[in-house]
Every structure is written in structure tokens, then in C-alpha cells.
All heavy atoms as TSV, in Angstrom:
chain	resi	resn	atom	element	x	y	z
A	1	MET	N	N	0.847	-1.174	0.004
A	1	MET	CA	C	-0.008	-0.007	0.013
A	1	MET	C	C	0.908	1.243	-0.013
A	1	MET	O	O	1.880	1.311	0.704
A	1	MET	CB	C	-0.903	-0.018	1.261
A	1	MET	CG	C	-1.725	1.227	1.381
A	1	MET	SD	S	-2.854	1.163	2.778
A	1	MET	CE	C	-1.723	1.138	4.123
A	2	LYS	N	N	0.490	2.205	-0.802
A	2	LYS	CA	C	1.210	3.491	-0.837
A	2	LYS	C	C	0.355	4.536	-0.113
A	2	LYS	O	O	-0.865	4.380	-0.041
A	2	LYS	CB	C	1.475	3.894	-2.259
A	2	LYS	CG	C	2.398	2.973	-2.995
A	2	LYS	CD	C	2.661	3.518	-4.392
A	2	LYS	CE	C	3.615	2.565	-5.119
A	2	LYS	NZ	N	3.897	3.028	-6.466
A	3	THR	N	N	1.005	5.554	0.392
A	3	THR	CA	C	0.247	6.620	1.022
A	3	THR	C	C	0.747	7.974	0.556
A	3	THR	O	O	1.841	8.126	0.031
A	3	THR	CB	C	0.418	6.586	2.572
A	3	THR	OG1	O	1.698	7.031	2.917
A	3	THR	CG2	C	0.145	5.196	3.126
A	4	ARG	N	N	-0.095	8.958	0.776
A	4	ARG	CA	C	0.229	10.349	0.436
A	4	ARG	C	C	0.264	11.177	1.732
A	4	ARG	O	O	0.142	12.398	1.737
A	4	ARG	CB	C	-0.832	10.913	-0.481
A	4	ARG	CG	C	-0.883	10.191	-1.825
A	4	ARG	CD	C	-2.010	10.665	-2.710
A	4	ARG	NE	N	-1.807	12.071	-3.055
A	4	ARG	CZ	C	-2.798	12.826	-3.513
A	4	ARG	NH1	N	-4.009	12.359	-3.650
A	4	ARG	NH2	N	-2.552	14.096	-3.808
A	5	ILE	N	N	0.502	10.502	2.869
A	5	ILE	CA	C	0.498	11.146	4.163
A	5	ILE	C	C	1.546	12.229	4.222
A	5	ILE	O	O	1.278	13.334	4.670
A	5	ILE	CB	C	0.706	10.122	5.325
A	5	ILE	CG1	C	-0.493	9.173	5.387
A	5	ILE	CG2	C	0.913	10.836	6.644
A	5	ILE	CD1	C	-0.304	8.018	6.341
A	6	LYS	N	N	2.757	11.913	3.773
A	6	LYS	CA	C	3.840	12.912	3.831
A	6	LYS	C	C	3.486	14.176	3.038
A	6	LYS	O	O	3.699	15.280	3.503
A	6	LYS	CB	C	5.119	12.286	3.293
A	6	LYS	CG	C	6.354	13.135	3.481
A	6	LYS	CD	C	7.601	12.393	3.084
A	6	LYS	CE	C	8.837	13.201	3.348
A	6	LYS	NZ	N	10.057	12.429	3.039
A	7	GLU	N	N	2.894	13.981	1.872
A	7	GLU	CA	C	2.467	15.112	1.015
A	7	GLU	C	C	1.417	15.971	1.754
A	7	GLU	O	O	1.549	17.204	1.808
A	7	GLU	CB	C	1.889	14.558	-0.271
A	7	GLU	CG	C	1.290	15.584	-1.189
A	7	GLU	CD	C	0.531	14.928	-2.363
A	7	GLU	OE1	O	0.871	13.777	-2.741
A	7	GLU	OE2	O	-0.379	15.589	-2.867
A	8	PHE	N	N	0.404	15.333	2.303
A	8	PHE	CA	C	-0.612	16.080	2.997
A	8	PHE	C	C	-0.116	16.704	4.316
A	8	PHE	O	O	-0.520	17.803	4.671
A	8	PHE	CB	C	-1.839	15.166	3.291
A	8	PHE	CG	C	-2.784	15.058	2.121
A	8	PHE	CD1	C	-2.542	14.158	1.087
A	8	PHE	CD2	C	-3.912	15.867	2.054
A	8	PHE	CE1	C	-3.391	14.043	0.029
A	8	PHE	CE2	C	-4.794	15.748	0.980
A	8	PHE	CZ	C	-4.546	14.861	-0.034
A	9	ARG	N	N	0.781	16.011	4.979
A	9	ARG	CA	C	1.381	16.543	6.176
A	9	ARG	C	C	2.160	17.821	5.883
A	9	ARG	O	O	2.075	18.793	6.596
A	9	ARG	CB	C	2.297	15.460	6.776
A	9	ARG	CG	C	2.691	15.693	8.192
A	9	ARG	CD	C	3.425	14.482	8.765
A	9	ARG	NE	N	4.500	13.911	7.985
A	9	ARG	CZ	C	5.692	14.434	7.834
A	9	ARG	NH1	N	6.000	15.583	8.424
A	9	ARG	NH2	N	6.614	13.828	7.120
A	10	ALA	N	N	2.873	17.831	4.771
A	10	ALA	CA	C	3.637	19.008	4.344
A	10	ALA	C	C	2.709	20.189	4.027
A	10	ALA	O	O	3.010	21.344	4.347
A	10	ALA	CB	C	4.524	18.667	3.127
A	11	ARG	N	N	1.584	19.876	3.412
A	11	ARG	CA	C	0.595	20.938	3.083
A	11	ARG	C	C	0.123	21.676	4.325
A	11	ARG	O	O	-0.188	22.846	4.287
A	11	ARG	CB	C	-0.633	20.352	2.393
A	11	ARG	CG	C	-0.413	19.896	0.987
A	11	ARG	CD	C	-1.721	19.410	0.429
A	11	ARG	NE	N	-1.496	18.720	-0.832
A	11	ARG	CZ	C	-2.487	18.170	-1.571
A	11	ARG	NH1	N	-3.732	18.230	-1.143
A	11	ARG	NH2	N	-2.202	17.577	-2.683
A	12	HIS	N	N	0.032	20.937	5.422
A	12	HIS	CA	C	-0.449	21.500	6.689
A	12	HIS	C	C	0.669	21.887	7.643
A	12	HIS	O	O	0.407	22.193	8.813
A	12	HIS	CB	C	-1.407	20.524	7.352
A	12	HIS	CG	C	-2.641	20.266	6.572
A	12	HIS	ND1	N	-3.691	21.173	6.508
A	12	HIS	CD2	C	-3.017	19.240	5.785
A	12	HIS	CE1	C	-4.650	20.694	5.735
A	12	HIS	NE2	N	-4.276	19.529	5.268
A	13	ASN	N	N	1.926	21.838	7.126
A	13	ASN	CA	C	3.073	22.189	7.960
A	13	ASN	C	C	3.112	21.425	9.260
A	13	ASN	O	O	3.355	21.991	10.337
A	13	ASN	CB	C	3.145	23.690	8.222
A	13	ASN	CG	C	3.406	24.495	6.968
A	13	ASN	OD1	O	4.192	24.110	6.131
A	13	ASN	ND2	N	2.686	25.609	6.834
A	14	LEU	N	N	2.871	20.124	9.204
A	14	LEU	CA	C	2.906	19.279	10.383
A	14	LEU	C	C	4.127	18.380	10.347
A	14	LEU	O	O	4.499	17.850	9.308
A	14	LEU	CB	C	1.644	18.377	10.451
A	14	LEU	CG	C	0.314	19.046	10.643
A	14	LEU	CD1	C	-0.814	18.027	10.499
A	14	LEU	CD2	C	0.244	19.689	12.011
A	15	THR	N	N	4.744	18.217	11.482
A	15	THR	CA	C	5.822	17.244	11.588
A	15	THR	C	C	5.199	15.858	11.846
A	15	THR	O	O	3.999	15.764	12.133
A	15	THR	CB	C	6.765	17.565	12.752
A	15	THR	OG1	O	6.034	17.450	13.990
A	15	THR	CG2	C	7.368	18.965	12.602
A	16	GLN	N	N	6.027	14.834	11.745
A	16	GLN	CA	C	5.543	13.502	12.073
A	16	GLN	C	C	5.074	13.458	13.529
A	16	GLN	O	O	4.060	12.843	13.832
A	16	GLN	CB	C	6.648	12.464	11.848
A	16	GLN	CG	C	6.942	12.248	10.390
A	16	GLN	CD	C	8.135	11.340	10.168
A	16	GLN	OE1	O	9.017	11.247	11.032
A	16	GLN	NE2	N	8.210	10.722	9.004
A	17	GLU	N	N	5.802	14.145	14.402
A	17	GLU	CA	C	5.425	14.205	15.816
A	17	GLU	C	C	4.077	14.898	15.999
A	17	GLU	O	O	3.240	14.444	16.806
A	17	GLU	CB	C	6.518	14.919	16.616
A	17	GLU	CG	C	6.292	14.907	18.112
A	17	GLU	CD	C	6.392	13.509	18.740
A	17	GLU	OE1	O	7.171	12.693	18.280
A	17	GLU	OE2	O	5.599	13.255	19.664
A	18	ASP	N	N	3.850	16.007	15.260
A	18	ASP	CA	C	2.564	16.715	15.350
A	18	ASP	C	C	1.411	15.778	14.956
A	18	ASP	O	O	0.389	15.710	15.655
A	18	ASP	CB	C	2.546	17.930	14.429
A	18	ASP	CG	C	3.523	19.007	14.810
A	18	ASP	OD1	O	3.875	19.101	16.002
A	18	ASP	OD2	O	3.926	19.775	13.903
A	19	LEU	N	N	1.585	15.071	13.834
A	19	LEU	CA	C	0.541	14.175	13.378
A	19	LEU	C	C	0.330	13.026	14.331
A	19	LEU	O	O	-0.808	12.635	14.622
A	19	LEU	CB	C	0.865	13.649	11.972
A	19	LEU	CG	C	-0.189	12.762	11.308
A	19	LEU	CD1	C	-1.553	13.462	11.265
A	19	LEU	CD2	C	0.278	12.304	9.966
A	20	ALA	N	N	1.411	12.543	14.906
A	20	ALA	CA	C	1.312	11.450	15.893
A	20	ALA	C	C	0.479	11.897	17.078
A	20	ALA	O	O	-0.391	11.174	17.591
A	20	ALA	CB	C	2.693	10.992	16.331
A	21	ARG	N	N	0.756	13.132	17.564
A	21	ARG	CA	C	0.013	13.682	18.712
A	21	ARG	C	C	-1.489	13.791	18.355
A	21	ARG	O	O	-2.333	13.439	19.162
A	21	ARG	CB	C	0.558	15.001	19.135
A	21	ARG	CG	C	1.286	14.967	20.422
A	21	ARG	CD	C	1.734	16.316	20.944
A	21	ARG	NE	N	3.168	16.456	20.698
A	21	ARG	CZ	C	3.708	17.311	19.789
A	21	ARG	NH1	N	2.966	18.112	19.079
A	21	ARG	NH2	N	5.006	17.358	19.627
A	22	LYS	N	N	-1.767	14.292	17.188
A	22	LYS	CA	C	-3.189	14.483	16.771
A	22	LYS	C	C	-3.947	13.171	16.610
A	22	LYS	O	O	-5.150	13.147	16.789
A	22	LYS	CB	C	-3.245	15.248	15.435
A	22	LYS	CG	C	-2.936	16.723	15.530
A	22	LYS	CD	C	-3.010	17.349	14.150
A	22	LYS	CE	C	-2.833	18.821	14.221
A	22	LYS	NZ	N	-4.084	19.527	14.269
A	23	THR	N	N	-3.209	12.133	16.308
A	23	THR	CA	C	-3.867	10.820	16.086
A	23	THR	C	C	-3.667	9.839	17.236
A	23	THR	O	O	-4.088	8.676	17.170
A	23	THR	CB	C	-3.382	10.183	14.772
A	23	THR	OG1	O	-1.959	10.073	14.818
A	23	THR	CG2	C	-3.816	11.026	13.572
A	24	ASN	N	N	-2.978	10.298	18.265
A	24	ASN	CA	C	-2.764	9.494	19.493
A	24	ASN	C	C	-1.984	8.217	19.243
A	24	ASN	O	O	-2.361	7.158	19.721
A	24	ASN	CB	C	-4.096	9.224	20.149
A	24	ASN	CG	C	-3.944	8.944	21.630
A	24	ASN	OD1	O	-2.995	9.410	22.281
A	24	ASN	ND2	N	-4.837	8.163	22.188
A	25	VAL	N	N	-0.951	8.342	18.387
A	25	VAL	CA	C	-0.051	7.185	18.164
A	25	VAL	C	C	1.403	7.688	18.321
A	25	VAL	O	O	1.648	8.865	18.487
A	25	VAL	CB	C	-0.196	6.596	16.741
A	25	VAL	CG1	C	-1.591	6.006	16.589
A	25	VAL	CG2	C	0.095	7.605	15.648
A	26	ARG	N	N	2.343	6.762	18.279
A	26	ARG	CA	C	3.747	7.133	18.346
A	26	ARG	C	C	4.256	7.634	17.019
A	26	ARG	O	O	3.705	7.277	15.971
A	26	ARG	CB	C	4.567	5.936	18.798
A	26	ARG	CG	C	4.247	5.489	20.191
A	26	ARG	CD	C	4.939	4.208	20.578
A	26	ARG	NE	N	6.287	4.148	20.021
A	26	ARG	CZ	C	7.211	3.281	20.403
A	26	ARG	NH1	N	6.929	2.414	21.315
A	26	ARG	NH2	N	8.400	3.267	19.820
A	27	ARG	N	N	5.277	8.444	17.039
A	27	ARG	CA	C	5.847	8.979	15.792
A	27	ARG	C	C	6.323	7.858	14.866
A	27	ARG	O	O	6.185	7.934	13.672
A	27	ARG	CB	C	7.051	9.887	16.097
A	27	ARG	CG	C	7.631	10.573	14.868
A	27	ARG	CD	C	8.914	11.344	15.167
A	27	ARG	NE	N	9.973	10.473	15.599
A	27	ARG	CZ	C	10.748	9.745	14.797
A	27	ARG	NH1	N	10.534	9.793	13.474
A	27	ARG	NH2	N	11.703	8.975	15.270
A	28	GLU	N	N	6.808	6.783	15.452
A	28	GLU	CA	C	7.252	5.639	14.685
A	28	GLU	C	C	6.143	5.039	13.810
A	28	GLU	O	O	6.358	4.584	12.708
A	28	GLU	CB	C	7.884	4.569	15.568
A	28	GLU	CG	C	9.192	4.940	16.191
A	28	GLU	CD	C	9.079	5.832	17.436
A	28	GLU	OE1	O	7.960	6.132	17.880
A	28	GLU	OE2	O	10.117	6.242	17.956
A	29	THR	N	N	4.926	5.086	14.351
A	29	THR	CA	C	3.751	4.592	13.602
A	29	THR	C	C	3.563	5.441	12.343
A	29	THR	O	O	3.311	4.915	11.282
A	29	THR	CB	C	2.514	4.606	14.484
A	29	THR	OG1	O	2.751	3.817	15.648
A	29	THR	CG2	C	1.310	4.093	13.731
A	30	ILE	N	N	3.703	6.748	12.489
A	30	ILE	CA	C	3.563	7.650	11.338
A	30	ILE	C	C	4.650	7.355	10.311
A	30	ILE	O	O	4.413	7.325	9.104
A	30	ILE	CB	C	3.608	9.151	11.784
A	30	ILE	CG1	C	2.480	9.433	12.791
A	30	ILE	CG2	C	3.520	10.054	10.564
A	30	ILE	CD1	C	1.047	9.164	12.260
A	31	VAL	N	N	5.883	7.143	10.785
A	31	VAL	CA	C	7.014	6.789	9.911
A	31	VAL	C	C	6.667	5.528	9.106
A	31	VAL	O	O	6.830	5.528	7.864
A	31	VAL	CB	C	8.312	6.562	10.709
A	31	VAL	CG1	C	9.404	6.006	9.802
A	31	VAL	CG2	C	8.791	7.861	11.340
A	32	PHE	N	N	6.215	4.494	9.768
A	32	PHE	CA	C	5.869	3.246	9.107
A	32	PHE	C	C	4.693	3.433	8.129
A	32	PHE	O	O	4.689	2.843	7.048
A	32	PHE	CB	C	5.591	2.136	10.075
A	32	PHE	CG	C	6.773	1.630	10.839
A	32	PHE	CD1	C	6.770	1.436	12.168
A	32	PHE	CD2	C	7.959	1.333	10.151
A	32	PHE	CE1	C	7.877	0.982	12.873
A	32	PHE	CE2	C	9.086	0.853	10.837
A	32	PHE	CZ	C	9.059	0.701	12.184
A	33	LEU	N	N	3.717	4.234	8.512
A	33	LEU	CA	C	2.596	4.487	7.593
A	33	LEU	C	C	3.099	5.190	6.322
A	33	LEU	O	O	2.717	4.831	5.210
A	33	LEU	CB	C	1.557	5.390	8.282
A	33	LEU	CG	C	0.635	4.731	9.307
A	33	LEU	CD1	C	-0.208	5.790	9.994
A	33	LEU	CD2	C	-0.254	3.723	8.611
A	34	GLU	N	N	3.929	6.205	6.488
A	34	GLU	CA	C	4.423	6.953	5.337
A	34	GLU	C	C	5.263	6.065	4.402
A	34	GLU	O	O	5.241	6.285	3.195
A	34	GLU	CB	C	5.269	8.148	5.802
A	34	GLU	CG	C	4.433	9.264	6.378
A	34	GLU	CD	C	5.250	10.468	6.765
A	34	GLU	OE1	O	6.489	10.486	6.621
A	34	GLU	OE2	O	4.632	11.502	7.190
A	35	LYS	N	N	5.988	5.105	4.967
A	35	LYS	CA	C	6.791	4.218	4.150
A	35	LYS	C	C	5.992	3.068	3.563
A	35	LYS	O	O	6.501	2.240	2.780
A	35	LYS	CB	C	7.959	3.658	4.983
A	35	LYS	CG	C	8.992	4.714	5.327
A	35	LYS	CD	C	10.119	4.106	6.118
A	35	LYS	CE	C	11.179	5.159	6.425
A	35	LYS	NZ	N	12.312	4.585	7.114
A	36	GLY	N	N	4.712	2.959	3.946
A	36	GLY	CA	C	3.864	1.857	3.454
A	36	GLY	C	C	4.188	0.529	4.092
A	36	GLY	O	O	3.873	-0.519	3.570
A	37	LYS	N	N	4.838	0.538	5.240
A	37	LYS	CA	C	5.225	-0.678	5.927
A	37	LYS	C	C	4.255	-1.086	7.014
A	37	LYS	O	O	4.506	-2.041	7.751
A	37	LYS	CB	C	6.624	-0.538	6.519
A	37	LYS	CG	C	7.703	-0.306	5.489
A	37	LYS	CD	C	9.066	-0.294	6.104
A	37	LYS	CE	C	10.109	0.041	5.056
A	37	LYS	NZ	N	10.675	-1.125	4.444
A	38	TYR	N	N	3.149	-0.366	7.114
A	38	TYR	CA	C	2.172	-0.637	8.185
A	38	TYR	C	C	0.809	-0.379	7.614
A	38	TYR	O	O	0.524	0.675	7.058
A	38	TYR	CB	C	2.447	0.273	9.368
A	38	TYR	CG	C	1.493	0.084	10.518
A	38	TYR	CD1	C	1.548	-1.027	11.333
A	38	TYR	CD2	C	0.518	1.058	10.810
A	38	TYR	CE1	C	0.649	-1.192	12.412
A	38	TYR	CE2	C	-0.358	0.916	11.854
A	38	TYR	CZ	C	-0.275	-0.221	12.648
A	38	TYR	OH	O	-1.157	-0.349	13.696
A	39	ASN	N	N	-0.074	-1.373	7.706
A	39	ASN	CA	C	-1.448	-1.190	7.270
A	39	ASN	C	C	-2.291	-0.769	8.493
A	39	ASN	O	O	-2.422	-1.524	9.430
A	39	ASN	CB	C	-2.032	-2.498	6.708
A	39	ASN	CG	C	-1.417	-2.829	5.365
A	39	ASN	OD1	O	-1.014	-1.946	4.598
A	39	ASN	ND2	N	-1.318	-4.116	5.057
A	40	PRO	N	N	-2.810	0.440	8.457
A	40	PRO	CA	C	-3.528	0.939	9.626
A	40	PRO	C	C	-4.902	0.300	9.772
A	40	PRO	O	O	-5.481	-0.171	8.801
A	40	PRO	CB	C	-3.687	2.435	9.316
A	40	PRO	CG	C	-3.755	2.474	7.814
A	40	PRO	CD	C	-2.806	1.388	7.361
A	41	SER	N	N	-5.391	0.328	10.989
A	41	SER	CA	C	-6.769	-0.071	11.220
A	41	SER	C	C	-7.674	0.988	10.583
A	41	SER	O	O	-7.186	2.110	10.271
A	41	SER	CB	C	-7.053	-0.132	12.694
A	41	SER	OG	O	-6.957	1.163	13.273
A	42	LEU	N	N	-8.920	0.661	10.397
A	42	LEU	CA	C	-9.853	1.652	9.842
A	42	LEU	C	C	-9.943	2.863	10.755
A	42	LEU	O	O	-9.994	3.999	10.301
A	42	LEU	CB	C	-11.219	0.988	9.668
A	42	LEU	CG	C	-12.281	1.866	8.981
A	42	LEU	CD1	C	-11.823	2.390	7.654
A	42	LEU	CD2	C	-13.572	1.079	8.828
A	43	GLN	N	N	-9.921	2.609	12.049
A	43	GLN	CA	C	-9.975	3.713	13.022
A	43	GLN	C	C	-8.791	4.674	12.876
A	43	GLN	O	O	-8.933	5.882	12.878
A	43	GLN	CB	C	-10.031	3.145	14.435
A	43	GLN	CG	C	-10.173	4.200	15.500
A	43	GLN	CD	C	-10.293	3.579	16.900
A	43	GLN	OE1	O	-10.268	2.348	17.052
A	43	GLN	NE2	N	-10.454	4.395	17.910
A	44	LEU	N	N	-7.590	4.122	12.739
A	44	LEU	CA	C	-6.365	4.949	12.582
A	44	LEU	C	C	-6.404	5.661	11.239
A	44	LEU	O	O	-6.059	6.844	11.156
A	44	LEU	CB	C	-5.117	4.097	12.732
A	44	LEU	CG	C	-3.798	4.863	12.553
A	44	LEU	CD1	C	-3.705	6.076	13.493
A	44	LEU	CD2	C	-2.602	3.952	12.760
A	45	ALA	N	N	-6.768	4.966	10.169
A	45	ALA	CA	C	-6.836	5.588	8.869
A	45	ALA	C	C	-7.806	6.786	8.890
A	45	ALA	O	O	-7.501	7.856	8.340
A	45	ALA	CB	C	-7.297	4.577	7.818
A	46	HIS	N	N	-8.927	6.609	9.557
A	46	HIS	CA	C	-9.901	7.705	9.683
A	46	HIS	C	C	-9.308	8.851	10.469
A	46	HIS	O	O	-9.495	10.020	10.114
A	46	HIS	CB	C	-11.178	7.172	10.339
A	46	HIS	CG	C	-12.245	8.212	10.463
A	46	HIS	ND1	N	-12.392	8.993	11.608
A	46	HIS	CD2	C	-13.186	8.640	9.597
A	46	HIS	CE1	C	-13.407	9.830	11.413
A	46	HIS	NE2	N	-13.887	9.634	10.203
A	47	ALA	N	N	-8.631	8.561	11.554
A	47	ALA	CA	C	-8.051	9.603	12.416
A	47	ALA	C	C	-6.990	10.393	11.644
A	47	ALA	O	O	-6.923	11.614	11.720
A	47	ALA	CB	C	-7.422	8.998	13.666
A	48	VAL	N	N	-6.170	9.687	10.870
A	48	VAL	CA	C	-5.113	10.366	10.084
A	48	VAL	C	C	-5.794	11.277	9.022
A	48	VAL	O	O	-5.392	12.428	8.832
A	48	VAL	CB	C	-4.130	9.359	9.445
A	48	VAL	CG1	C	-3.196	10.040	8.472
A	48	VAL	CG2	C	-3.355	8.621	10.512
A	49	ALA	N	N	-6.767	10.718	8.321
A	49	ALA	CA	C	-7.448	11.500	7.284
A	49	ALA	C	C	-8.109	12.720	7.897
A	49	ALA	O	O	-8.024	13.818	7.348
A	49	ALA	CB	C	-8.487	10.619	6.574
A	50	LYS	N	N	-8.746	12.554	9.018
A	50	LYS	CA	C	-9.418	13.696	9.688
A	50	LYS	C	C	-8.395	14.766	10.108
A	50	LYS	O	O	-8.607	15.942	9.892
A	50	LYS	CB	C	-10.198	13.202	10.892
A	50	LYS	CG	C	-11.005	14.234	11.598
A	50	LYS	CD	C	-11.837	13.646	12.714
A	50	LYS	CE	C	-12.591	14.753	13.443
A	50	LYS	NZ	N	-13.332	14.196	14.590
A	51	ALA	N	N	-7.270	14.331	10.658
A	51	ALA	CA	C	-6.220	15.246	11.099
A	51	ALA	C	C	-5.650	16.032	9.920
A	51	ALA	O	O	-5.249	17.186	10.089
A	51	ALA	CB	C	-5.143	14.517	11.836
A	52	LEU	N	N	-5.639	15.401	8.753
A	52	LEU	CA	C	-5.055	16.024	7.559
A	52	LEU	C	C	-6.166	16.684	6.669
A	52	LEU	O	O	-5.878	17.095	5.555
A	52	LEU	CB	C	-4.239	15.025	6.760
A	52	LEU	CG	C	-2.989	14.515	7.481
A	52	LEU	CD1	C	-2.354	13.386	6.690
A	52	LEU	CD2	C	-2.022	15.648	7.754
A	53	LYS	N	N	-7.393	16.685	7.186
A	53	LYS	CA	C	-8.514	17.325	6.485
A	53	LYS	C	C	-8.726	16.765	5.071
A	53	LYS	O	O	-8.835	17.517	4.118
A	53	LYS	CB	C	-8.352	18.820	6.471
A	53	LYS	CG	C	-8.341	19.418	7.888
A	53	LYS	CD	C	-8.166	20.943	7.816
A	53	LYS	CE	C	-8.270	21.561	9.172
A	53	LYS	NZ	N	-7.175	21.402	10.068
A	54	THR	N	N	-8.714	15.443	4.982
A	54	THR	CA	C	-8.950	14.794	3.684
A	54	THR	C	C	-9.684	13.481	3.920
A	54	THR	O	O	-10.191	13.252	5.005
A	54	THR	CB	C	-7.597	14.586	2.942
A	54	THR	OG1	O	-7.871	14.146	1.610
A	54	THR	CG2	C	-6.705	13.602	3.688
A	55	THR	N	N	-9.756	12.657	2.887
A	55	THR	CA	C	-10.458	11.398	3.003
A	55	THR	C	C	-9.464	10.231	3.026
A	55	THR	O	O	-8.311	10.385	2.563
A	55	THR	CB	C	-11.433	11.177	1.822
A	55	THR	OG1	O	-10.659	11.104	0.626
A	55	THR	CG2	C	-12.439	12.310	1.732
A	56	ILE	N	N	-9.904	9.086	3.465
A	56	ILE	CA	C	-9.075	7.899	3.419
A	56	ILE	C	C	-8.671	7.584	1.994
A	56	ILE	O	O	-7.519	7.266	1.741
A	56	ILE	CB	C	-9.808	6.713	4.113
A	56	ILE	CG1	C	-9.973	6.970	5.598
A	56	ILE	CG2	C	-9.076	5.399	3.855
A	56	ILE	CD1	C	-10.839	5.968	6.305
A	57	ASP	N	N	-9.602	7.708	1.070
A	57	ASP	CA	C	-9.347	7.429	-0.327
A	57	ASP	C	C	-8.240	8.308	-0.916
A	57	ASP	O	O	-7.468	7.865	-1.792
A	57	ASP	CB	C	-10.581	7.533	-1.196
A	57	ASP	CG	C	-11.575	6.424	-0.959
A	57	ASP	OD1	O	-11.173	5.376	-0.414
A	57	ASP	OD2	O	-12.762	6.584	-1.264
A	58	GLU	N	N	-8.160	9.563	-0.490
A	58	GLU	CA	C	-7.149	10.442	-0.958
A	58	GLU	C	C	-5.772	10.115	-0.385
A	58	GLU	O	O	-4.763	10.344	-1.048
A	58	GLU	CB	C	-7.509	11.903	-0.606
A	58	GLU	CG	C	-8.602	12.510	-1.412
A	58	GLU	CD	C	-8.140	12.827	-2.830
A	58	GLU	OE1	O	-7.036	13.330	-3.012
A	58	GLU	OE2	O	-8.914	12.548	-3.751
A	59	LEU	N	N	-5.732	9.595	0.833
A	59	LEU	CA	C	-4.475	9.321	1.518
A	59	LEU	C	C	-3.837	7.978	1.176
A	59	LEU	O	O	-2.621	7.871	1.076
A	59	LEU	CB	C	-4.653	9.354	3.030
A	59	LEU	CG	C	-4.663	10.706	3.714
A	59	LEU	CD1	C	-4.751	10.494	5.236
A	59	LEU	CD2	C	-3.433	11.478	3.397
A	60	PHE	N	N	-4.667	6.970	1.038
A	60	PHE	CA	C	-4.161	5.613	0.897
A	60	PHE	C	C	-4.450	5.064	-0.489
A	60	PHE	O	O	-5.565	5.104	-0.949
A	60	PHE	CB	C	-4.774	4.692	1.976
A	60	PHE	CG	C	-4.424	5.122	3.376
A	60	PHE	CD1	C	-5.283	5.919	4.088
A	60	PHE	CD2	C	-3.213	4.745	3.928
A	60	PHE	CE1	C	-4.964	6.335	5.392
A	60	PHE	CE2	C	-2.878	5.124	5.224
A	60	PHE	CZ	C	-3.760	5.936	5.972
A	61	ILE	N	N	-3.415	4.560	-1.166
A	61	ILE	CA	C	-3.542	3.969	-2.465
A	61	ILE	C	C	-3.350	2.448	-2.301
A	61	ILE	O	O	-2.263	2.001	-1.975
A	61	ILE	CB	C	-2.495	4.532	-3.446
A	61	ILE	CG1	C	-2.722	6.045	-3.610
A	61	ILE	CG2	C	-2.595	3.867	-4.813
A	61	ILE	CD1	C	-1.595	6.888	-3.129
A	62	PHE	N	N	-4.446	1.747	-2.496
A	62	PHE	CA	C	-4.415	0.307	-2.311
A	62	PHE	C	C	-4.039	-0.334	-3.627
A	62	PHE	O	O	-4.670	-0.105	-4.655
A	62	PHE	CB	C	-5.773	-0.221	-1.822
A	62	PHE	CG	C	-6.164	0.345	-0.490
A	62	PHE	CD1	C	-6.960	1.416	-0.364
A	62	PHE	CD2	C	-5.622	-0.244	0.672
A	62	PHE	CE1	C	-7.301	1.938	0.878
A	62	PHE	CE2	C	-5.944	0.218	1.923
A	62	PHE	CZ	C	-6.777	1.350	2.052
A	63	GLU	N	N	-2.995	-1.188	-3.608
A	63	GLU	CA	C	-2.522	-1.861	-4.780
A	63	GLU	C	C	-3.014	-3.310	-4.758
A	63	GLU	O	O	-3.238	-3.886	-3.729
A	63	GLU	CB	C	-0.986	-1.849	-4.801
A	63	GLU	CG	C	-0.428	-0.418	-4.841
A	63	GLU	CD	C	1.070	-0.413	-4.666
A	63	GLU	OE1	O	1.589	-1.282	-3.936
A	63	GLU	OE2	O	1.691	0.459	-5.242
A	64	LYS	N	N	-3.137	-3.851	-5.940
A	64	LYS	CA	C	-3.571	-5.272	-6.047
A	64	LYS	C	C	-2.409	-6.196	-5.847
A	64	LYS	O	O	-1.287	-5.921	-6.002
A	64	LYS	CB	C	-4.179	-5.542	-7.437
A	64	LYS	CG	C	-5.482	-4.791	-7.609
A	64	LYS	CD	C	-6.069	-5.128	-8.921
A	64	LYS	CE	C	-7.389	-4.371	-9.069
A	64	LYS	NZ	N	-8.028	-4.649	-10.320
């Protein structure tokens, strides 16, 4: 899975730490999400999308 989290985070001038605080996870979780090495729960995906003022579909690109 690919993500656009880093792109959206930059648009809002947020650090990984800022986004982690807003979504109540550790910064390392954000790092793994951005690298596509972690598949988030629906709850976390929703929290990240909400924090970045976008939709889950805009943030996460699901590959076959």
C-alpha cells in the first residue's frame, strides 16, 4: 500500500510528531505509515485522514 501522508502533512506544515499527537499514536507509527510498511486499522486511517482534512481514499492507495 502506498500513502500520500507525507504530502498532506507538508501541506499543513505538520511534523511527524505533530501528526502522531493528533492521532494519538507514536511517531514511529507515522514513519511506518508513510513508508507503506504498516497497514492501519480503519480507526487509525480515519483519524489520520481527519487530522489532515482529507479522506481515506485520498491518503491511501491500495494496490492489487
